[in-house]
RODOGU-368359 format. One record per atom (N, C-alpha, C): residue in one letter; atom name; x, y, z. Coordinates in Angstrom, 1 decimal. Example, Ala and Ser with C-alpha at 12.3 -4.5 7.8 and 13.67 -1.06 7.14 Angstrom:
2
<node><r>A</r><a>N</a><xx>13.2</xx><yy>-5.7</yy><zz>7.8</zz></node>
<node><r>A</r><a>CA</a><xx>12.3</xx><yy>-4.5</yy><zz>7.8</zz></node>
<node><r>A</r><a>C</a><xx>13.2</xx><yy>-3.3</yy><zz>7.8</zz></node>
<node><r>S</r><a>N</a><xx>12.8</xx><yy>-2.2</yy><zz>7.1</zz></node>
<node><r>S</r><a>CA</a><xx>13.7</xx><yy>-1.1</yy><zz>7.1</zz></node>
<node><r>S</r><a>C</a><xx>12.9</xx><yy>0.0</yy><zz>7.9</zz></node>
// end
This chain:
78
<node><r>M</r><a>N</a><xx>70.9</xx><yy>105.5</yy><zz>54.8</zz></node>
<node><r>M</r><a>CA</a><xx>70.7</xx><yy>105.3</yy><zz>56.3</zz></node>
<node><r>M</r><a>C</a><xx>72.1</xx><yy>104.9</yy><zz>56.9</zz></node>
<node><r>F</r><a>N</a><xx>72.7</xx><yy>103.9</yy><zz>56.3</zz></node>
<node><r>F</r><a>CA</a><xx>74.0</xx><yy>103.5</yy><zz>56.8</zz></node>
<node><r>F</r><a>C</a><xx>75.0</xx><yy>104.6</yy><zz>56.8</zz></node>
<node><r>N</r><a>N</a><xx>75.1</xx><yy>105.4</yy><zz>55.7</zz></node>
<node><r>N</r><a>CA</a><xx>76.0</xx><yy>106.5</yy><zz>55.6</zz></node>
<node><r>N</r><a>C</a><xx>75.8</xx><yy>107.6</yy><zz>56.7</zz></node>
<node><r>D</r><a>N</a><xx>74.5</xx><yy>107.8</yy><zz>57.0</zz></node>
<node><r>D</r><a>CA</a><xx>74.2</xx><yy>108.8</yy><zz>58.0</zz></node>
<node><r>D</r><a>C</a><xx>74.7</xx><yy>108.3</yy><zz>59.4</zz></node>
<node><r>D</r><a>N</a><xx>74.5</xx><yy>107.0</yy><zz>59.7</zz></node>
<node><r>D</r><a>CA</a><xx>75.0</xx><yy>106.5</yy><zz>60.9</zz></node>
<node><r>D</r><a>C</a><xx>76.5</xx><yy>106.5</yy><zz>61.0</zz></node>
<node><r>L</r><a>N</a><xx>77.2</xx><yy>106.2</yy><zz>59.9</zz></node>
<node><r>L</r><a>CA</a><xx>78.6</xx><yy>106.3</yy><zz>59.8</zz></node>
<node><r>L</r><a>C</a><xx>79.1</xx><yy>107.7</yy><zz>60.0</zz></node>
<node><r>L</r><a>N</a><xx>78.5</xx><yy>108.6</yy><zz>59.4</zz></node>
<node><r>L</r><a>CA</a><xx>78.8</xx><yy>110.1</yy><zz>59.5</zz></node>
<node><r>L</r><a>C</a><xx>78.6</xx><yy>110.5</yy><zz>60.9</zz></node>
<node><r>A</r><a>N</a><xx>77.5</xx><yy>110.1</yy><zz>61.6</zz></node>
<node><r>A</r><a>CA</a><xx>77.3</xx><yy>110.5</yy><zz>63.0</zz></node>
<node><r>A</r><a>C</a><xx>78.3</xx><yy>109.9</yy><zz>63.9</zz></node>
<node><r>A</r><a>N</a><xx>78.7</xx><yy>108.6</yy><zz>63.7</zz></node>
<node><r>A</r><a>CA</a><xx>79.7</xx><yy>108.0</yy><zz>64.5</zz></node>
<node><r>A</r><a>C</a><xx>81.0</xx><yy>108.7</yy><zz>64.3</zz></node>
<node><r>T</r><a>N</a><xx>81.4</xx><yy>109.0</yy><zz>63.1</zz></node>
<node><r>T</r><a>CA</a><xx>82.6</xx><yy>109.7</yy><zz>62.9</zz></node>
<node><r>T</r><a>C</a><xx>82.6</xx><yy>111.1</yy><zz>63.6</zz></node>
<node><r>S</r><a>N</a><xx>81.5</xx><yy>111.8</yy><zz>63.5</zz></node>
<node><r>S</r><a>CA</a><xx>81.4</xx><yy>113.1</yy><zz>64.1</zz></node>
<node><r>S</r><a>C</a><xx>81.6</xx><yy>113.0</yy><zz>65.6</zz></node>
<node><r>I</r><a>N</a><xx>80.9</xx><yy>112.0</yy><zz>66.2</zz></node>
<node><r>I</r><a>CA</a><xx>81.0</xx><yy>111.7</yy><zz>67.6</zz></node>
<node><r>I</r><a>C</a><xx>82.4</xx><yy>111.4</yy><zz>68.1</zz></node>
<node><r>S</r><a>N</a><xx>83.0</xx><yy>110.6</yy><zz>67.3</zz></node>
<node><r>S</r><a>CA</a><xx>84.4</xx><yy>110.2</yy><zz>67.5</zz></node>
<node><r>S</r><a>C</a><xx>85.3</xx><yy>111.4</yy><zz>67.6</zz></node>
<node><r>K</r><a>N</a><xx>85.1</xx><yy>112.3</yy><zz>66.6</zz></node>
<node><r>K</r><a>CA</a><xx>86.0</xx><yy>113.5</yy><zz>66.5</zz></node>
<node><r>K</r><a>C</a><xx>85.7</xx><yy>114.4</yy><zz>67.8</zz></node>
<node><r>L</r><a>N</a><xx>84.4</xx><yy>114.5</yy><zz>68.1</zz></node>
<node><r>L</r><a>CA</a><xx>84.0</xx><yy>115.3</yy><zz>69.3</zz></node>
<node><r>L</r><a>C</a><xx>84.7</xx><yy>114.7</yy><zz>70.6</zz></node>
<node><r>L</r><a>N</a><xx>84.6</xx><yy>113.4</yy><zz>70.7</zz></node>
<node><r>L</r><a>CA</a><xx>85.2</xx><yy>112.8</yy><zz>71.9</zz></node>
<node><r>L</r><a>C</a><xx>86.7</xx><yy>113.0</yy><zz>72.0</zz></node>
<node><r>R</r><a>N</a><xx>87.4</xx><yy>112.9</yy><zz>70.8</zz></node>
<node><r>R</r><a>CA</a><xx>88.9</xx><yy>113.2</yy><zz>70.8</zz></node>
<node><r>R</r><a>C</a><xx>89.1</xx><yy>114.7</yy><zz>71.2</zz></node>
<node><r>L</r><a>N</a><xx>88.4</xx><yy>115.6</yy><zz>70.7</zz></node>
<node><r>L</r><a>CA</a><xx>88.5</xx><yy>117.0</yy><zz>71.0</zz></node>
<node><r>L</r><a>C</a><xx>88.3</xx><yy>117.2</yy><zz>72.5</zz></node>
<node><r>A</r><a>N</a><xx>87.2</xx><yy>116.6</yy><zz>73.0</zz></node>
<node><r>A</r><a>CA</a><xx>86.9</xx><yy>116.8</yy><zz>74.5</zz></node>
<node><r>A</r><a>C</a><xx>88.1</xx><yy>116.2</yy><zz>75.3</zz></node>
<node><r>Q</r><a>N</a><xx>88.6</xx><yy>115.0</yy><zz>74.9</zz></node>
<node><r>Q</r><a>CA</a><xx>89.7</xx><yy>114.5</yy><zz>75.7</zz></node>
<node><r>Q</r><a>C</a><xx>90.9</xx><yy>115.4</yy><zz>75.7</zz></node>
<node><r>G</r><a>N</a><xx>91.2</xx><yy>115.9</yy><zz>74.5</zz></node>
<node><r>G</r><a>CA</a><xx>92.3</xx><yy>116.9</yy><zz>74.4</zz></node>
<node><r>G</r><a>C</a><xx>92.1</xx><yy>118.1</yy><zz>75.3</zz></node>
<node><r>N</r><a>N</a><xx>90.9</xx><yy>118.6</yy><zz>75.3</zz></node>
<node><r>N</r><a>CA</a><xx>90.6</xx><yy>119.7</yy><zz>76.1</zz></node>
<node><r>N</r><a>C</a><xx>90.7</xx><yy>119.4</yy><zz>77.6</zz></node>
<node><r>V</r><a>N</a><xx>90.3</xx><yy>118.2</yy><zz>78.0</zz></node>
<node><r>V</r><a>CA</a><xx>90.5</xx><yy>117.8</yy><zz>79.4</zz></node>
<node><r>V</r><a>C</a><xx>91.9</xx><yy>117.8</yy><zz>79.8</zz></node>
<node><r>V</r><a>N</a><xx>92.8</xx><yy>117.3</yy><zz>79.0</zz></node>
<node><r>V</r><a>CA</a><xx>94.2</xx><yy>117.3</yy><zz>79.3</zz></node>
<node><r>V</r><a>C</a><xx>94.8</xx><yy>118.7</yy><zz>79.4</zz></node>
<node><r>K</r><a>N</a><xx>94.4</xx><yy>119.6</yy><zz>78.5</zz></node>
<node><r>K</r><a>CA</a><xx>94.8</xx><yy>121.0</yy><zz>78.5</zz></node>
<node><r>K</r><a>C</a><xx>94.3</xx><yy>121.7</yy><zz>79.8</zz></node>
<node><r>L</r><a>N</a><xx>93.0</xx><yy>121.4</yy><zz>80.2</zz></node>
<node><r>L</r><a>CA</a><xx>92.5</xx><yy>122.1</yy><zz>81.4</zz></node>
<node><r>L</r><a>C</a><xx>93.2</xx><yy>121.6</yy><zz>82.6</zz></node>
<node><r>D</r><a>N</a><xx>93.5</xx><yy>120.3</yy><zz>82.7</zz></node>
<node><r>D</r><a>CA</a><xx>94.2</xx><yy>119.8</yy><zz>83.8</zz></node>
<node><r>D</r><a>C</a><xx>95.6</xx><yy>120.4</yy><zz>84.0</zz></node>
<node><r>T</r><a>N</a><xx>96.3</xx><yy>120.6</yy><zz>82.8</zz></node>
<node><r>T</r><a>CA</a><xx>97.6</xx><yy>121.3</yy><zz>82.9</zz></node>
<node><r>T</r><a>C</a><xx>97.4</xx><yy>122.8</yy><zz>83.3</zz></node>
<node><r>I</r><a>N</a><xx>96.4</xx><yy>123.4</yy><zz>82.9</zz></node>
<node><r>I</r><a>CA</a><xx>96.1</xx><yy>124.8</yy><zz>83.3</zz></node>
<node><r>I</r><a>C</a><xx>95.9</xx><yy>124.9</yy><zz>84.8</zz></node>
<node><r>L</r><a>N</a><xx>95.1</xx><yy>124.0</yy><zz>85.3</zz></node>
<node><r>L</r><a>CA</a><xx>94.8</xx><yy>124.0</yy><zz>86.7</zz></node>
<node><r>L</r><a>C</a><xx>96.0</xx><yy>123.7</yy><zz>87.6</zz></node>
<node><r>E</r><a>N</a><xx>96.9</xx><yy>122.8</yy><zz>87.1</zz></node>
<node><r>E</r><a>CA</a><xx>98.1</xx><yy>122.5</yy><zz>87.8</zz></node>
<node><r>E</r><a>C</a><xx>99.0</xx><yy>123.7</yy><zz>87.9</zz></node>
<node><r>N</r><a>N</a><xx>99.1</xx><yy>124.4</yy><zz>86.7</zz></node>
<node><r>N</r><a>CA</a><xx>99.9</xx><yy>125.6</yy><zz>86.6</zz></node>
<node><r>N</r><a>C</a><xx>99.4</xx><yy>126.7</yy><zz>87.5</zz></node>
<node><r>Q</r><a>N</a><xx>98.0</xx><yy>126.8</yy><zz>87.5</zz></node>
<node><r>Q</r><a>CA</a><xx>97.4</xx><yy>127.8</yy><zz>88.3</zz></node>
<node><r>Q</r><a>C</a><xx>97.7</xx><yy>127.6</yy><zz>89.8</zz></node>
<node><r>A</r><a>N</a><xx>97.7</xx><yy>126.4</yy><zz>90.3</zz></node>
<node><r>A</r><a>CA</a><xx>98.0</xx><yy>126.1</yy><zz>91.7</zz></node>
<node><r>A</r><a>C</a><xx>99.4</xx><yy>126.4</yy><zz>92.0</zz></node>
<node><r>K</r><a>N</a><xx>100.3</xx><yy>126.1</yy><zz>91.1</zz></node>
<node><r>K</r><a>CA</a><xx>101.7</xx><yy>126.5</yy><zz>91.3</zz></node>
<node><r>K</r><a>C</a><xx>101.9</xx><yy>128.0</yy><zz>91.4</zz></node>
<node><r>F</r><a>N</a><xx>101.3</xx><yy>128.7</yy><zz>90.5</zz></node>
<node><r>F</r><a>CA</a><xx>101.4</xx><yy>130.2</yy><zz>90.5</zz></node>
<node><r>F</r><a>C</a><xx>100.8</xx><yy>130.8</yy><zz>91.8</zz></node>
<node><r>Q</r><a>N</a><xx>99.7</xx><yy>130.2</yy><zz>92.2</zz></node>
<node><r>Q</r><a>CA</a><xx>99.1</xx><yy>130.7</yy><zz>93.5</zz></node>
<node><r>Q</r><a>C</a><xx>100.0</xx><yy>130.5</yy><zz>94.6</zz></node>
<node><r>E</r><a>N</a><xx>100.7</xx><yy>129.3</yy><zz>94.7</zz></node>
<node><r>E</r><a>CA</a><xx>101.7</xx><yy>129.1</yy><zz>95.8</zz></node>
<node><r>E</r><a>C</a><xx>102.8</xx><yy>130.1</yy><zz>95.7</zz></node>
<node><r>M</r><a>N</a><xx>103.3</xx><yy>130.4</yy><zz>94.5</zz></node>
<node><r>M</r><a>CA</a><xx>104.3</xx><yy>131.4</yy><zz>94.4</zz></node>
<node><r>M</r><a>C</a><xx>103.8</xx><yy>132.8</yy><zz>94.8</zz></node>
<node><r>L</r><a>N</a><xx>102.6</xx><yy>133.2</yy><zz>94.4</zz></node>
<node><r>L</r><a>CA</a><xx>102.0</xx><yy>134.5</yy><zz>94.8</zz></node>
<node><r>L</r><a>C</a><xx>101.8</xx><yy>134.6</yy><zz>96.3</zz></node>
<node><r>D</r><a>N</a><xx>101.4</xx><yy>133.5</yy><zz>96.9</zz></node>
<node><r>D</r><a>CA</a><xx>101.2</xx><yy>133.5</yy><zz>98.4</zz></node>
<node><r>D</r><a>C</a><xx>102.6</xx><yy>133.7</yy><zz>99.1</zz></node>
<node><r>A</r><a>N</a><xx>103.6</xx><yy>133.0</yy><zz>98.6</zz></node>
<node><r>A</r><a>CA</a><xx>104.9</xx><yy>133.2</yy><zz>99.2</zz></node>
<node><r>A</r><a>C</a><xx>105.4</xx><yy>134.6</yy><zz>99.0</zz></node>
<node><r>Q</r><a>N</a><xx>105.2</xx><yy>135.2</yy><zz>97.8</zz></node>
<node><r>Q</r><a>CA</a><xx>105.6</xx><yy>136.5</yy><zz>97.6</zz></node>
<node><r>Q</r><a>C</a><xx>104.9</xx><yy>137.5</yy><zz>98.5</zz></node>
<node><r>Q</r><a>N</a><xx>103.6</xx><yy>137.3</yy><zz>98.7</zz></node>
<node><r>Q</r><a>CA</a><xx>102.8</xx><yy>138.1</yy><zz>99.5</zz></node>
<node><r>Q</r><a>C</a><xx>103.3</xx><yy>138.1</yy><zz>101.0</zz></node>
<node><r>K</r><a>N</a><xx>103.6</xx><yy>137.0</yy><zz>101.4</zz></node>
<node><r>K</r><a>CA</a><xx>104.2</xx><yy>136.9</yy><zz>102.8</zz></node>
<node><r>K</r><a>C</a><xx>105.5</xx><yy>137.7</yy><zz>102.9</zz></node>
<node><r>D</r><a>N</a><xx>106.4</xx><yy>137.5</yy><zz>101.9</zz></node>
<node><r>D</r><a>CA</a><xx>107.6</xx><yy>138.3</yy><zz>101.8</zz></node>
<node><r>D</r><a>C</a><xx>107.3</xx><yy>139.8</yy><zz>101.8</zz></node>
<node><r>I</r><a>N</a><xx>106.4</xx><yy>140.2</yy><zz>101.0</zz></node>
<node><r>I</r><a>CA</a><xx>106.0</xx><yy>141.6</yy><zz>100.9</zz></node>
<node><r>I</r><a>C</a><xx>105.5</xx><yy>142.1</yy><zz>102.3</zz></node>
<node><r>L</r><a>N</a><xx>104.7</xx><yy>141.4</yy><zz>103.0</zz></node>
<node><r>L</r><a>CA</a><xx>104.2</xx><yy>141.8</yy><zz>104.3</zz></node>
<node><r>L</r><a>C</a><xx>105.3</xx><yy>141.9</yy><zz>105.3</zz></node>
<node><r>V</r><a>N</a><xx>106.3</xx><yy>141.0</yy><zz>105.3</zz></node>
<node><r>V</r><a>CA</a><xx>107.4</xx><yy>141.1</yy><zz>106.2</zz></node>
<node><r>V</r><a>C</a><xx>108.2</xx><yy>142.4</yy><zz>105.9</zz></node>
<node><r>I</r><a>N</a><xx>108.5</xx><yy>142.7</yy><zz>104.6</zz></node>
<node><r>I</r><a>CA</a><xx>109.2</xx><yy>143.9</yy><zz>104.3</zz></node>
<node><r>I</r><a>C</a><xx>108.4</xx><yy>145.1</yy><zz>104.6</zz></node>
<node><r>K</r><a>N</a><xx>107.1</xx><yy>145.1</yy><zz>104.3</zz></node>
<node><r>K</r><a>CA</a><xx>106.3</xx><yy>146.2</yy><zz>104.6</zz></node>
<node><r>K</r><a>C</a><xx>106.3</xx><yy>146.5</yy><zz>106.1</zz></node>
<node><r>A</r><a>N</a><xx>106.2</xx><yy>145.5</yy><zz>107.0</zz></node>
<node><r>A</r><a>CA</a><xx>106.2</xx><yy>145.6</yy><zz>108.4</zz></node>
<node><r>A</r><a>C</a><xx>107.5</xx><yy>146.3</yy><zz>108.9</zz></node>
<node><r>K</r><a>N</a><xx>108.6</xx><yy>146.0</yy><zz>108.2</zz></node>
<node><r>K</r><a>CA</a><xx>109.9</xx><yy>146.6</yy><zz>108.6</zz></node>
<node><r>K</r><a>C</a><xx>110.0</xx><yy>148.0</yy><zz>108.2</zz></node>
<node><r>I</r><a>N</a><xx>109.3</xx><yy>148.4</yy><zz>107.1</zz></node>
<node><r>I</r><a>CA</a><xx>109.4</xx><yy>149.8</yy><zz>106.6</zz></node>
<node><r>I</r><a>C</a><xx>108.5</xx><yy>150.7</yy><zz>107.2</zz></node>
<node><r>E</r><a>N</a><xx>107.2</xx><yy>150.3</yy><zz>107.4</zz></node>
<node><r>E</r><a>CA</a><xx>106.2</xx><yy>151.2</yy><zz>107.9</zz></node>
<node><r>E</r><a>C</a><xx>106.4</xx><yy>151.4</yy><zz>109.4</zz></node>
<node><r>P</r><a>N</a><xx>106.0</xx><yy>152.6</yy><zz>109.9</zz></node>
<node><r>P</r><a>CA</a><xx>106.1</xx><yy>152.9</yy><zz>111.3</zz></node>
<node><r>P</r><a>C</a><xx>105.1</xx><yy>152.0</yy><zz>112.1</zz></node>
<node><r>Q</r><a>N</a><xx>105.4</xx><yy>151.5</yy><zz>113.2</zz></node>
<node><r>Q</r><a>CA</a><xx>104.5</xx><yy>150.7</yy><zz>114.0</zz></node>
<node><r>Q</r><a>C</a><xx>103.8</xx><yy>151.6</yy><zz>115.0</zz></node>
<node><r>P</r><a>N</a><xx>102.6</xx><yy>151.3</yy><zz>115.3</zz></node>
<node><r>P</r><a>CA</a><xx>101.8</xx><yy>152.1</yy><zz>116.3</zz></node>
<node><r>P</r><a>C</a><xx>102.4</xx><yy>151.9</yy><zz>117.6</zz></node>
<node><r>K</r><a>N</a><xx>102.7</xx><yy>153.0</yy><zz>118.4</zz></node>
<node><r>K</r><a>CA</a><xx>103.3</xx><yy>152.9</yy><zz>119.7</zz></node>
<node><r>K</r><a>C</a><xx>102.2</xx><yy>153.0</yy><zz>120.8</zz></node>
<node><r>E</r><a>N</a><xx>101.1</xx><yy>153.6</yy><zz>120.5</zz></node>
<node><r>E</r><a>CA</a><xx>100.1</xx><yy>153.8</yy><zz>121.5</zz></node>
<node><r>E</r><a>C</a><xx>98.7</xx><yy>153.8</yy><zz>120.9</zz></node>
<node><r>E</r><a>N</a><xx>97.8</xx><yy>153.2</yy><zz>121.6</zz></node>
<node><r>E</r><a>CA</a><xx>96.4</xx><yy>153.2</yy><zz>121.1</zz></node>
<node><r>E</r><a>C</a><xx>95.5</xx><yy>153.9</yy><zz>122.1</zz></node>
<node><r>E</r><a>N</a><xx>94.5</xx><yy>154.5</yy><zz>121.6</zz></node>
<node><r>E</r><a>CA</a><xx>93.6</xx><yy>155.3</yy><zz>122.4</zz></node>
<node><r>E</r><a>C</a><xx>92.2</xx><yy>154.8</yy><zz>122.1</zz></node>
<node><r>V</r><a>N</a><xx>91.3</xx><yy>154.6</yy><zz>123.1</zz></node>
<node><r>V</r><a>CA</a><xx>90.0</xx><yy>154.3</yy><zz>122.8</zz></node>
<node><r>V</r><a>C</a><xx>89.1</xx><yy>155.4</yy><zz>123.3</zz></node>
<node><r>K</r><a>N</a><xx>88.2</xx><yy>155.9</yy><zz>122.4</zz></node>
<node><r>K</r><a>CA</a><xx>87.3</xx><yy>157.0</yy><zz>122.9</zz></node>
<node><r>K</r><a>C</a><xx>85.9</xx><yy>156.6</yy><zz>122.5</zz></node>
<node><r>K</r><a>N</a><xx>84.9</xx><yy>157.1</yy><zz>123.2</zz></node>
<node><r>K</r><a>CA</a><xx>83.5</xx><yy>156.8</yy><zz>123.0</zz></node>
<node><r>K</r><a>C</a><xx>82.9</xx><yy>157.8</yy><zz>122.0</zz></node>
<node><r>V</r><a>N</a><xx>82.3</xx><yy>157.2</yy><zz>121.0</zz></node>
<node><r>V</r><a>CA</a><xx>81.6</xx><yy>158.1</yy><zz>120.0</zz></node>
<node><r>V</r><a>C</a><xx>80.1</xx><yy>157.6</yy><zz>119.9</zz></node>
<node><r>K</r><a>N</a><xx>79.2</xx><yy>158.4</yy><zz>120.4</zz></node>
<node><r>K</r><a>CA</a><xx>77.8</xx><yy>158.0</yy><zz>120.4</zz></node>
<node><r>K</r><a>C</a><xx>77.5</xx><yy>156.6</yy><zz>121.0</zz></node>
<node><r>G</r><a>N</a><xx>78.2</xx><yy>156.4</yy><zz>122.1</zz></node>
<node><r>G</r><a>CA</a><xx>77.9</xx><yy>155.1</yy><zz>122.8</zz></node>
<node><r>G</r><a>C</a><xx>78.7</xx><yy>153.9</yy><zz>122.3</zz></node>
<node><r>K</r><a>N</a><xx>79.4</xx><yy>154.1</yy><zz>121.2</zz></node>
<node><r>K</r><a>CA</a><xx>80.2</xx><yy>153.0</yy><zz>120.7</zz></node>
<node><r>K</r><a>C</a><xx>81.7</xx><yy>153.3</yy><zz>120.9</zz></node>
<node><r>A</r><a>N</a><xx>82.4</xx><yy>152.3</yy><zz>121.2</zz></node>
<node><r>A</r><a>CA</a><xx>83.9</xx><yy>152.5</yy><zz>121.4</zz></node>
<node><r>A</r><a>C</a><xx>84.5</xx><yy>152.5</yy><zz>120.0</zz></node>
<node><r>E</r><a>N</a><xx>85.4</xx><yy>153.5</yy><zz>119.8</zz></node>
<node><r>E</r><a>CA</a><xx>86.1</xx><yy>153.6</yy><zz>118.5</zz></node>
<node><r>E</r><a>C</a><xx>87.6</xx><yy>153.6</yy><zz>118.8</zz></node>
<node><r>R</r><a>N</a><xx>88.3</xx><yy>152.7</yy><zz>118.2</zz></node>
<node><r>R</r><a>CA</a><xx>89.7</xx><yy>152.6</yy><zz>118.4</zz></node>
<node><r>R</r><a>C</a><xx>90.5</xx><yy>153.5</yy><zz>117.4</zz></node>
<node><r>M</r><a>N</a><xx>91.3</xx><yy>154.3</yy><zz>118.0</zz></node>
<node><r>M</r><a>CA</a><xx>92.1</xx><yy>155.2</yy><zz>117.2</zz></node>
<node><r>M</r><a>C</a><xx>93.6</xx><yy>154.8</yy><zz>117.4</zz></node>
<node><r>T</r><a>N</a><xx>94.3</xx><yy>154.7</yy><zz>116.3</zz></node>
<node><r>T</r><a>CA</a><xx>95.7</xx><yy>154.4</yy><zz>116.4</zz></node>
<node><r>T</r><a>C</a><xx>96.5</xx><yy>155.7</yy><zz>116.2</zz></node>
<node><r>I</r><a>N</a><xx>97.3</xx><yy>156.0</yy><zz>117.1</zz></node>
<node><r>I</r><a>CA</a><xx>98.2</xx><yy>157.2</yy><zz>117.0</zz></node>
<node><r>I</r><a>C</a><xx>99.6</xx><yy>156.8</yy><zz>116.7</zz></node>
<node><r>F</r><a>N</a><xx>100.1</xx><yy>157.2</yy><zz>115.6</zz></node>
<node><r>F</r><a>CA</a><xx>101.5</xx><yy>156.9</yy><zz>115.3</zz></node>
<node><r>F</r><a>C</a><xx>102.4</xx><yy>157.9</yy><zz>115.9</zz></node>
<node><r>I</r><a>N</a><xx>103.4</xx><yy>157.4</yy><zz>116.6</zz></node>
<node><r>I</r><a>CA</a><xx>104.5</xx><yy>158.3</yy><zz>117.1</zz></node>
<node><r>I</r><a>C</a><xx>105.8</xx><yy>157.8</yy><zz>116.5</zz></node>
<node><r>A</r><a>N</a><xx>106.3</xx><yy>158.7</yy><zz>115.6</zz></node>
<node><r>A</r><a>CA</a><xx>107.5</xx><yy>158.4</yy><zz>114.9</zz></node>
<node><r>A</r><a>C</a><xx>108.7</xx><yy>159.1</yy><zz>115.5</zz></node>
// end
């Protein structure tokens, strides 16, 4: 009986150490994920700025009615 309790306590102790180690690893992963997300957001903003400079901008917009609903059409004039 005593050996069973000691074995159970040892097993629980090992499980707790594993869980604590996993928590530390998960915290590190979440911190790194937040850093990467910030970098991706900054890169996306840069990409949108460059894309806006490269792509032709709409010069004129026209609204026409289609079956009672207004539909906006963008006409590109390059």
